[in-house]
C-alpha positions in Angstrom: -14.8 128.8 148.3 -14.1 126.9 145.1 -11.3 124.4 144.8 -8.4 124.0 142.2 -10.0 120.8 141.0 -13.2 122.7 140.2 -11.3 125.3 138.3 -9.4 122.6 136.4 -12.7 121.1 135.4 -14.1 124.4 134.2 -11.1 125.3 132.2 -11.1 122.0 130.4 -14.8 122.4 129.5 -14.2 126.0 128.5 -11.4 125.0 126.2 -13.0 122.0 124.7 -16.6 123.3 124.7 -17.6 119.7 125.0 -18.2 117.8 128.2 -17.3 114.3 126.9 -14.0 115.5 125.5 -13.2 117.5 128.6 -14.0 114.4 130.8 -11.7 112.2 128.7 -8.9 114.9 128.9 -9.2 114.9 132.7 -9.4 111.1 132.9 -12.8 111.1 134.5 -16.4 110.3 133.6 -18.9 113.0 132.5 -21.3 112.9 135.5 -18.8 113.9 138.1 -17.4 116.6 135.7 -20.9 118.1 135.3 -21.3 118.0 139.1 -18.1 119.9 139.7 -19.2 122.6 137.2 -22.6 122.9 138.9 -20.9 123.2 142.3 -18.5 125.9 140.9 -21.4 127.9 139.4 -23.3 127.6 142.7 -20.4 128.9 144.7 -19.8 131.8 142.3 -23.5 132.6 142.1 -24.0 132.8 138.3 -24.0 130.4 135.3 -20.7 130.1 133.5 -21.9 127.8 130.7 -24.9 127.7 128.4 -25.7 124.0 127.8 -28.0 122.5 125.2 -28.2 118.9 124.0 -25.9 119.8 121.1 -23.7 122.7 122.2 -21.8 124.2 125.1 -20.8 127.8 125.2 -19.5 130.3 127.7 -21.7 132.9 129.2 -20.4 136.5 129.5 -19.5 135.7 133.1 -17.9 132.4 132.0 -15.7 134.2 129.5 -14.6 136.7 132.1 -14.0 133.9 134.7 -12.1 131.7 132.2 -9.2 134.2 131.7 -8.7 134.4 135.5 -9.2 130.7 136.1 -6.6 129.8 133.4 -4.2 132.2 135.1 -4.9 130.6 138.5 -4.1 127.2 137.1 -0.8 128.4 135.6 0.2 130.0 138.9 -0.7 126.8 140.8 1.3 124.7 138.3 4.3 127.1 138.6 4.0 127.0 142.4 4.0 123.2 142.4 7.0 123.1 140.0 8.9 125.6 142.1 8.1 123.6 145.3 9.4 120.4 143.7 12.6 122.2 142.6 13.1 123.6 146.1 12.6 120.2 147.7 15.3 118.8 145.4 17.7 121.7 146.2 17.5 123.0 142.6 15.9 126.3 143.5 15.2 128.5 146.6 17.3 130.7 148.8 20.4 130.3 150.9 21.7 132.9 153.3 25.5 132.8 153.9 27.5 134.7 156.5 31.2 135.2 156.1 34.1 136.9 157.8 36.2 139.5 155.9 39.1 137.1 155.6 37.0 134.3 154.1 35.6 136.8 151.7 39.1 137.2 150.1 39.2 133.6 148.6 37.0 131.0 150.3 33.6 132.7 149.7 34.1 133.2 145.9 34.9 129.5 145.6 31.8 128.6 147.6 29.6 130.8 145.5 31.0 129.3 142.3 30.4 125.8 143.5 26.8 126.5 144.5 26.1 128.2 141.2 27.6 125.3 139.3 25.7 122.7 141.2 22.4 124.5 141.6 22.2 127.6 139.3 18.6 128.2 140.3 19.5 129.0 143.9 19.5 132.6 145.0 22.2 133.5 147.6 22.2 136.2 150.2 25.7 137.1 151.4 26.3 138.9 154.7 29.8 140.0 156.0 29.8 139.5 159.8 32.3 138.9 162.5 32.2 135.3 163.9 30.2 136.3 167.0 27.5 138.1 165.0 27.3 135.1 162.7 26.6 132.8 165.6 23.8 135.1 166.7 22.3 135.2 163.2 22.5 131.4 162.9 20.6 131.1 166.2 17.9 133.4 165.1 17.5 131.8 161.7 18.8 134.8 159.7 21.7 132.7 158.3 21.6 129.1 156.9 25.4 128.8 156.8 28.2 130.7 158.6 31.9 130.8 157.4 33.8 131.7 160.5 36.6 130.9 163.0 36.4 128.0 165.4 34.2 128.7 168.4 32.8 127.2 171.5 31.0 123.9 170.7 27.2 124.0 170.8 24.8 121.0 170.6 22.5 123.0 168.3 25.3 123.6 165.7 27.1 121.3 163.3 30.5 122.3 161.9 32.8 121.3 159.1 36.4 122.4 158.5 36.5 124.4 155.2 40.2 125.4 155.1 43.5 125.5 157.0 46.1 128.1 156.1 49.4 129.4 157.3 50.3 132.9 158.5 52.1 135.6 156.6 54.3 138.3 158.1 53.3 141.8 156.8 56.2 144.2 157.0 56.4 147.9 156.2 58.2 148.2 152.8 60.8 150.5 154.3 61.7 148.0 157.0 61.8 144.9 154.8 65.6 144.8 154.9 65.5 144.4 158.7 63.7 141.1 158.5 64.9 137.6 157.2 63.8 136.6 153.7 62.3 133.5 155.3 61.2 134.4 158.7 60.2 132.0 161.5 58.3 132.6 164.7 61.6 132.9 166.6 62.4 136.0 164.6 59.5 137.9 166.3 61.5 138.3 169.6 61.6 141.9 170.6 60.0 143.0 167.3 57.5 145.8 167.0 54.2 144.1 166.1 50.5 145.0 165.7 48.3 142.7 167.7 44.7 141.5 167.4 42.1 142.8 169.8 41.4 140.3 172.6 37.7 141.2 172.3 36.7 141.8 168.6 39.3 139.4 167.2 39.5 136.9 170.0 40.3 133.9 167.7 43.4 135.6 166.2 44.4 137.0 169.5 44.5 133.6 171.1 46.1 132.0 168.0 49.0 134.4 167.8 49.5 134.4 171.6 49.9 130.6 171.4 52.4 130.9 168.6 54.5 133.4 170.6 54.4 131.1 173.6 55.5 128.0 171.6 58.4 129.9 170.1 59.3 131.5 173.5 59.2 135.0 172.1 57.9 138.3 173.4 57.2 140.9 170.7 56.7 144.6 171.5 53.0 145.2 170.9 52.2 148.8 169.8 48.5 148.6 168.9 45.5 146.2 169.2 43.4 146.0 166.1 40.1 144.2 165.3 40.2 144.0 161.5 42.9 142.6 159.1 42.5 145.4 156.5 43.0 148.0 159.3 46.0 146.1 160.5 47.5 146.2 156.9 46.8 149.9 156.7 48.8 150.5 159.9 51.6 148.3 158.5 51.6 150.5 155.4 51.9 153.5 157.6 55.1 152.0 159.2 53.6 151.5 162.7 54.8 147.9 162.9 54.7 144.4 161.3 51.8 142.0 161.7 50.8 138.4 161.3 47.9 137.9 158.9 46.3 134.8 157.3 47.5 133.7 153.9 44.1 134.6 152.3 44.6 138.3 153.1 47.5 138.3 150.7 44.9 138.9 148.0 44.4 142.5 149.4 47.7 143.5 147.9 48.4 146.7 150.0 51.0 149.0 148.4 54.0 149.6 150.7 53.6 146.3 152.4 55.9 143.3 151.9 54.4 139.9 152.6 56.5 136.9 153.6 55.3 133.4 154.7 56.4 132.7 158.2 57.2 129.3 159.7 55.1 128.5 162.7 54.0 125.6 164.8 51.6 124.3 163.7 52.4 125.0 160.0 48.8 125.9 159.1 47.2 127.2 162.3 44.4 129.3 160.8 41.1 127.4 160.4 37.8 128.5 158.7 34.8 126.4 159.5 31.3 126.1 158.1 28.6 126.2 160.7 24.9 125.4 160.5 22.0 124.6 162.8 21.3 120.9 163.1 17.5 121.5 162.8 17.7 123.7 159.7 15.4 121.9 157.1 16.4 124.1 154.1 16.9 121.5 151.3 19.6 123.6 149.7 21.6 123.5 152.9 21.5 119.7 152.8 22.8 119.8 149.3 25.6 122.2 150.3 26.6 120.0 153.3 26.6 116.8 151.3 28.1 117.9 147.9 29.6 121.3 148.1 31.4 121.8 151.4 33.5 118.6 150.9 34.6 120.0 147.5 35.3 123.4 149.0 37.5 121.9 151.6 39.4 120.0 148.9 40.0 123.1 146.6 
């Protein structure tokens, strides 16, 4: 089959209708240019040019081929340009996984930083729990995960994106029963909604550790997997709950939110996770330039 170099030679001659000028334009001599045209005509199986000692003109087949050949060249040039931009991290695709809680504040900041740095990059955003994000990273469906700390893996790199405190969510009708500035010690004997030890293992272990450090034993009425479900139950008056600061953006009616003193002060972490062998150039840009900015926002 014919090559791009042969098409480039033909298009130059077809546009100039002069072998000498076409050769000069291509920075080559006339004999190899003529040879490339003859090879192209042989491969296609029909003459594309009528040549005389004085003139060069396109045959009917040549005129038809010229339009498609010029289009092929444009596509090849566009493909090369796009490839160069992708290699520089200026264009391409990046798939990001995020938890519901990170979607309240951290994700929009990340998206803005990526668009500001590389506006030609197309993002695919997928809301997934941490466990499903790890599976998607392993299978190559995600380039970057925004999730809770997990068991270390040699195949994965991590970077801390944010640390935040906890907020006590109280049914509005019970707000007067709680201190204005609650601490973990105030949870003793209180009716609380608790995280599921399976679907929300990170928050389950985190809140359990806070109870143990403070030496308190709340009365657990329900185990819940998702923060928005927990807030809905708080709104219904089922009990109070500990939620991350970022969830305050949900603004549930009938729910009073009060920062609570805990040890440590900011126990909730969100980390960025990516495979070490992921060669997506955009991911390299994100790791080097964007995630440090995100952690500092």
